[in-house]
C-alpha positions as CSV (number, residue, x, y, z in Angstrom):
1,M,-11.9,-51.3,-49.5
2,S,-8.5,-51.7,-47.7
3,V,-7.4,-48.2,-49.2
4,A,-10.5,-46.8,-47.4
5,V,-9.8,-48.7,-44.0
6,A,-6.2,-47.5,-44.0
7,R,-7.5,-43.9,-44.6
8,N,-10.0,-44.0,-41.8
9,N,-7.5,-45.5,-39.5
10,R,-5.0,-42.6,-40.4
11,T,-7.6,-40.1,-39.9
12,A,-8.8,-41.4,-36.7
13,M,-5.2,-41.7,-35.4
14,M,-4.6,-38.0,-36.5
15,L,-7.6,-36.9,-34.6
16,A,-6.6,-38.8,-31.3
17,L,-3.3,-37.2,-31.5
18,L,-5.0,-33.9,-31.9
19,V,-7.3,-34.6,-29.0
20,L,-4.1,-35.6,-26.9
21,G,-2.2,-32.6,-27.7
22,M,-5.1,-30.3,-26.9
23,V,-5.4,-31.8,-23.6
24,G,-1.8,-31.4,-23.2
25,L,-2.0,-27.7,-23.8
26,A,-5.1,-27.7,-21.4
27,F,-3.0,-29.1,-18.4
28,A,0.1,-26.9,-19.4
29,S,-1.7,-23.7,-19.9
30,V,-1.9,-22.5,-16.1
31,P,1.7,-22.9,-15.4
32,L,2.7,-21.5,-18.7
33,Y,0.2,-18.3,-18.0
34,R,1.7,-18.2,-14.2
35,L,5.2,-18.0,-15.9
36,F,4.2,-15.5,-18.5
37,C,2.6,-13.5,-15.8
38,Q,5.8,-13.5,-13.6
39,V,8.2,-12.7,-16.2
40,T,6.1,-9.8,-17.6
41,G,4.0,-8.5,-14.6
42,L,1.1,-8.9,-16.5
43,N,-2.1,-8.4,-14.3
44,G,-0.1,-6.9,-11.4
45,T,2.1,-10.1,-10.8
46,T,5.1,-9.3,-8.8
47,Q,8.6,-10.3,-9.7
48,R,10.9,-12.5,-7.3
49,A,14.6,-11.1,-6.5
50,D,17.3,-12.3,-4.3
51,E,18.5,-8.8,-3.4
52,A,17.7,-5.3,-3.6
53,P,19.5,-3.1,-5.8
54,G,19.9,0.0,-3.1
55,A,17.8,3.1,-2.7
56,V,17.7,6.1,-5.1
57,A,16.0,9.0,-4.8
58,G,12.4,9.6,-4.7
59,Q,9.8,8.0,-3.1
60,V,6.7,5.6,-3.7
61,S,4.0,4.6,-1.2
62,V,2.8,1.3,-0.8
63,R,-0.5,0.5,0.5
64,F,-1.3,-3.1,1.9
65,D,-4.7,-4.9,1.5
66,A,-5.5,-8.1,3.1
67,N,-8.5,-10.4,2.0
68,I,-9.9,-13.6,3.2
69,N,-12.0,-16.3,1.4
70,P,-15.1,-16.9,3.8
71,A,-14.4,-20.6,3.6
72,L,-11.2,-20.0,5.5
73,P,-11.5,-19.4,9.4
74,W,-9.1,-16.9,9.7
75,R,-8.5,-13.0,10.3
76,F,-5.9,-11.6,8.1
77,E,-4.6,-8.1,8.1
78,P,-1.5,-5.8,7.3
79,V,0.4,-4.7,10.7
80,D,1.0,-1.3,8.8
81,R,-1.5,0.1,6.5
82,K,1.2,2.1,4.3
83,V,4.9,2.7,4.3
84,T,6.8,5.2,2.2
85,I,10.0,3.8,0.6
86,K,12.6,4.9,-1.7
87,P,13.2,3.2,-5.1
88,G,15.5,0.3,-4.7
89,E,15.3,0.3,-0.9
90,R,14.9,-3.3,0.7
91,I,11.8,-3.0,3.2
92,Q,10.2,-5.8,5.3
93,V,6.5,-5.5,6.3
94,A,4.3,-7.8,8.2
95,Y,0.8,-9.4,7.8
96,R,-0.9,-10.8,10.9
97,A,-3.1,-13.9,10.8
98,A,-5.0,-15.5,13.4
99,N,-6.8,-18.9,13.1
100,L,-10.3,-18.2,14.7
101,T,-11.0,-22.2,15.3
102,A,-9.7,-24.9,17.6
103,R,-8.5,-26.9,14.9
104,T,-5.4,-26.8,12.6
105,T,-6.1,-24.9,9.1
106,V,-3.9,-24.5,6.0
107,G,-4.2,-21.7,3.8
108,T,-2.5,-20.2,0.6
109,A,-2.4,-16.8,-0.5
110,T,-2.7,-15.2,-3.8
111,F,-1.3,-11.6,-4.6
112,N,-1.3,-8.8,-7.0
113,V,-0.3,-5.1,-7.2
114,T,-2.4,-2.2,-8.5
115,P,-1.7,-0.5,-10.6
116,A,-1.2,-3.6,-12.9
117,L,1.5,-1.7,-14.8
118,A,3.6,-1.6,-11.4
119,G,3.7,-5.5,-11.1
120,Q,6.9,-5.6,-13.3
121,Y,8.9,-3.4,-10.7
122,F,7.4,-4.8,-7.5
123,S,10.2,-7.6,-6.5
124,K,9.7,-10.0,-3.5
125,I,12.9,-11.1,-1.8
126,D,10.8,-13.3,0.6
127,C,7.0,-13.6,1.3
128,F,4.8,-15.9,3.2
129,C,2.9,-16.1,0.0
130,F,5.6,-18.5,-1.5
131,S,4.3,-21.6,0.4
132,E,1.3,-22.8,2.2
133,Q,0.7,-21.5,5.9
134,T,-0.4,-24.0,8.5
135,L,-2.1,-22.4,12.0
136,K,-3.0,-24.4,15.0
137,G,-6.0,-23.8,16.4
138,G,-6.1,-20.2,18.1
139,E,-2.6,-19.5,16.8
140,R,-1.6,-16.0,15.9
141,V,1.6,-15.3,13.7
142,D,3.1,-12.3,11.8
143,M,4.2,-13.1,8.3
144,P,7.0,-11.1,6.9
145,V,7.1,-9.7,3.4
146,V,10.4,-8.5,2.3
147,F,10.4,-6.4,-1.1
148,F,11.7,-3.5,-3.3
149,I,10.0,-1.1,-6.1
150,D,12.5,-1.6,-8.9
151,P,14.1,2.0,-9.7
152,K,13.3,1.4,-13.2
153,L,9.9,2.2,-12.5
154,R,10.8,5.9,-12.9
155,E,12.4,5.1,-16.3
156,D,9.3,3.7,-17.7
157,P,7.2,6.2,-19.6
158,A,4.2,4.3,-18.7
159,T,5.0,3.8,-15.1
160,K,7.1,7.2,-14.3
161,D,4.0,9.1,-12.7
162,I,3.0,6.2,-10.3
163,D,3.5,7.3,-6.7
164,E,1.4,4.8,-4.9
165,I,1.3,0.9,-5.4
166,T,-1.2,-1.3,-3.4
167,L,0.1,-4.9,-2.6
168,S,-3.1,-7.0,-2.1
169,Y,-3.2,-10.7,-0.9
170,T,-6.3,-13.1,-0.4
171,F,-6.1,-16.4,1.5
172,Y,-7.7,-19.2,0.5
173,P,-8.4,-22.6,2.4
174,V,-6.2,-25.3,1.2
175,E,-7.9,-28.9,1.1
176,T,-6.1,-31.2,3.1
177,R,-6.0,-35.0,2.3
178,A,-8.4,-37.3,4.3
179,S,-6.0,-38.5,7.3
180,G,-8.0,-41.2,8.4
181,S,-9.5,-39.2,11.1
């Protein structure tokens, strides 16, 4: 009887460890997937960089798209709809956001580029999307994005013919903690 109990206890312990491991993987999967996308450019995820390598011959057009989750009472749009740049050239553009309410609201932006294969060559140096944005009631702001297109875009057989990239943002509301008001 004690051998059976010991075997059952060991099986129960193994199953408990398996469940704990699966729960741990579930919590780690989102950050690990995000890291994987940032490293590989998968699904149009852009890269982060400290500086641009410098312009080379050629040109790429970049279109700008702006979207808002209906739960966020903002107006959001690119200041310029399209720019044409040289690969490797550092460029700054802006998106304009306006809070349409009288109260302070907080938003966060998700982003991607299309075609998705271009994501690994689209590098941001600075972006409003790196942090949450807080707008006071009625406030209107221009939010910069500083980026470049890596010249390696032209060397990759899968992307060498890409002449236009779309950078798209969608702003979502950030749920604020109850502040007692």
